[in-house]
N, C-alpha and C positions, 0 to 999 in steps of 0.2 A: 550033423552037417554033411552035405554030399558035395563031392568035387568031380568034376569032369576033366577029360583030357583033351577037350575040344579047344582048338585055336580060335582066337578072336576072329571075327568076319574080316576085318582089315588085314591082319597077318596072313590069313588065309588067302585072300585075293592076290597077294604078292606071291604066294608060294604056287598057287595053282592056276593062275590066269593063263589062258591059251597064249602061245608064242605070238609075238607081233607078226601080223600078216596072215596068220591062220584065219580062215574065214569061218569064224564060229560067231553065230548070233549072240548078243548080249544076253538074250534070254537063255541060251544054251549055256553060256559061261556061268550064269548064276546056278543053274541046275547042277552044273559039273562041280562048282565050288560047294554047293549044299550037300551034295551027295559025299563029297571028301570028308565032311565033318559029320556025317549021319543025321542031317536035319532035313526037313521038308524044304523045298524051295521057299514056300511061303514064310516059314519061321526063320529061315536063314536071311531073307530079305528084310524081315522086321528087325533082326538083330544087326545086320549091316547098316541100315539106315540109322537106327539109334547110335551106332558107334561113329559113323561118318557124317551123317547130316544128309546123305544122299542114298537113293535106292542103287542096288548093284547095276542096274541097266545103265544109269546115268554115269555111275563110276566107270564102267567100261567104255562108254562113248567118250567121257573126258580123257581117259588115258589114251585113246586112239587119236583123239584130237591133239593132244600134247605131242605125240610122236609126230603127227603129220606137220605140226608147226616146226619141229626140229627139221624135218626132211625139206619143208619149203624154204627154210632159211640157209640149208646147207647145200642143196643140189639144185642146179638148173638143168640137169640131164634128165631128171624124171618128169613125165607129164602128170597132170592132176589126176588123170584116170590111173596112172601107175601108182601113185601115191595112195590114191584111195584104196586100191586093192592090197597094197603093201601093208597098210594099217588096219585092214580088216573090214572095209566097207564093201558092199556088193557092187557098187558102181559109183561113179563120179557124181552123179546126181544126188544120191543119198549122202554121200561125204560133203558135198557142198552146202546141203541144207543143214546137216548137223554142224558144220564148221561155222557157218554164218550165224546159227542159233548161239552157239558157245562163245565164239570169239567176237562176233559183231560185225565181221567184215568178210567178204568171199575169200576163198583160198587164193585166187588170182591177185587180188588186191593186196592180201597179206604178204604174198611172195614178192610183190613189186615194192611195198613199203620195207621189207626186210632187205632188199638189194640196195635201196637208196638211203636207208637209216641205219 
Protein backbone atom coordinates (compact mmCIF):
# COMPACT_ATOMS: atom_id res chain seq x y z
CA UNK A 1 0.00 0.00 0.00
CA UNK A 2 1.36 3.39 -0.95
CA UNK A 3 0.72 6.57 0.90
CA UNK A 4 1.19 10.10 -0.24
CA UNK A 5 1.82 13.31 1.59
CA UNK A 6 -0.54 15.24 -0.66
CA UNK A 7 -3.16 17.37 1.05
CA UNK A 8 -6.78 16.94 0.10
CA UNK A 9 -7.89 19.36 -2.62
CA UNK A 10 -10.30 21.16 -0.27
CA UNK A 11 -7.68 21.69 2.45
CA UNK A 12 -5.20 22.74 -0.20
CA UNK A 13 -7.57 25.39 -1.49
CA UNK A 14 -7.82 26.90 1.99
CA UNK A 15 -4.03 26.95 2.34
CA UNK A 16 -3.03 28.19 -1.07
CA UNK A 17 -5.87 30.32 -2.37
CA UNK A 18 -4.65 33.71 -3.54
CA UNK A 19 -5.40 36.48 -1.03
CA UNK A 20 -8.71 38.26 -1.39
CA UNK A 21 -8.45 41.06 -3.88
CA UNK A 22 -5.47 39.61 -5.70
CA UNK A 23 -6.34 39.60 -9.37
CA UNK A 24 -5.71 35.97 -10.20
CA UNK A 25 -8.02 34.22 -12.60
CA UNK A 26 -9.77 31.14 -11.22
CA UNK A 27 -7.93 29.11 -13.85
CA UNK A 28 -4.59 30.41 -12.61
CA UNK A 29 -5.64 29.71 -9.03
CA UNK A 30 -6.39 26.10 -9.99
CA UNK A 31 -3.00 25.71 -11.64
CA UNK A 32 -1.33 27.25 -8.58
CA UNK A 33 -3.11 24.84 -6.23
CA UNK A 34 -2.35 21.84 -8.44
CA UNK A 35 1.31 22.74 -8.62
CA UNK A 36 1.51 22.98 -4.82
CA UNK A 37 0.61 19.28 -4.52
CA UNK A 38 2.54 18.16 -7.59
CA UNK A 39 -0.52 17.24 -9.66
CA UNK A 40 -1.51 18.24 -13.14
CA UNK A 41 -4.25 20.85 -13.24
CA UNK A 42 -6.55 18.29 -14.87
CA UNK A 43 -5.99 15.64 -12.19
CA UNK A 44 -6.29 18.21 -9.41
CA UNK A 45 -9.57 19.48 -10.86
CA UNK A 46 -10.99 15.96 -10.98
CA UNK A 47 -10.00 15.24 -7.38
CA UNK A 48 -11.26 18.63 -6.24
CA UNK A 49 -14.65 18.11 -7.87
CA UNK A 50 -14.94 14.63 -6.35
CA UNK A 51 -14.23 16.10 -2.90
CA UNK A 52 -16.39 19.24 -3.09
CA UNK A 53 -18.98 18.59 -5.77
CA UNK A 54 -17.81 21.61 -7.75
CA UNK A 55 -14.84 22.35 -10.00
CA UNK A 56 -12.08 24.61 -8.64
CA UNK A 57 -13.17 27.45 -10.95
CA UNK A 58 -16.67 27.47 -9.46
CA UNK A 59 -15.23 27.18 -5.96
CA UNK A 60 -13.03 30.24 -6.44
CA UNK A 61 -15.91 32.25 -7.93
CA UNK A 62 -18.22 31.18 -5.08
CA UNK A 63 -15.68 32.30 -2.45
CA UNK A 64 -15.33 35.65 -4.22
CA UNK A 65 -19.10 36.09 -4.28
CA UNK A 66 -19.33 35.22 -0.56
CA UNK A 67 -16.77 37.90 0.23
CA UNK A 68 -18.62 40.38 -1.97
CA UNK A 69 -21.84 39.66 -0.08
CA UNK A 70 -20.07 40.51 3.18
CA UNK A 71 -18.74 43.75 1.74
CA UNK A 72 -22.11 44.71 0.27
CA UNK A 73 -23.78 44.17 3.63
CA UNK A 74 -21.11 45.95 5.65
CA UNK A 75 -20.00 48.92 3.58
CA UNK A 76 -21.86 51.74 1.94
CA UNK A 77 -18.58 53.51 1.19
CA UNK A 78 -17.33 51.09 -1.48
CA UNK A 79 -18.71 51.32 -4.99
CA UNK A 80 -19.69 48.14 -6.83
CA UNK A 81 -16.62 48.58 -9.05
CA UNK A 82 -14.37 48.78 -5.97
CA UNK A 83 -15.95 45.68 -4.47
CA UNK A 84 -15.54 43.86 -7.78
CA UNK A 85 -11.81 44.51 -7.87
CA UNK A 86 -11.39 43.96 -4.11
CA UNK A 87 -12.74 40.42 -4.36
CA UNK A 88 -10.79 39.57 -7.51
CA UNK A 89 -12.98 40.26 -10.52
CA UNK A 90 -11.49 42.17 -13.42
CA UNK A 91 -14.39 44.62 -13.67
CA UNK A 92 -17.88 45.42 -12.41
CA UNK A 93 -19.57 43.78 -15.39
CA UNK A 94 -17.88 40.44 -14.82
CA UNK A 95 -18.64 40.72 -11.10
CA UNK A 96 -22.32 41.53 -11.67
CA UNK A 97 -22.75 38.66 -14.12
CA UNK A 98 -21.28 36.10 -11.73
CA UNK A 99 -23.05 37.59 -8.72
CA UNK A 100 -26.48 37.41 -10.33
CA UNK A 101 -25.85 33.85 -11.55
CA UNK A 102 -24.79 32.67 -8.06
CA UNK A 103 -27.06 34.76 -5.79
CA UNK A 104 -30.04 35.33 -8.07
CA UNK A 105 -30.14 39.12 -7.78
CA UNK A 106 -27.84 41.91 -8.88
CA UNK A 107 -25.25 43.26 -6.43
CA UNK A 108 -27.13 46.57 -6.27
CA UNK A 109 -30.39 44.86 -5.36
CA UNK A 110 -28.59 42.66 -2.82
CA UNK A 111 -27.05 45.75 -1.18
CA UNK A 112 -30.41 47.50 -1.08
CA UNK A 113 -32.14 44.49 0.53
CA UNK A 114 -29.27 44.06 3.01
CA UNK A 115 -29.78 47.66 4.16
CA UNK A 116 -33.54 47.35 4.62
CA UNK A 117 -33.70 43.79 5.91
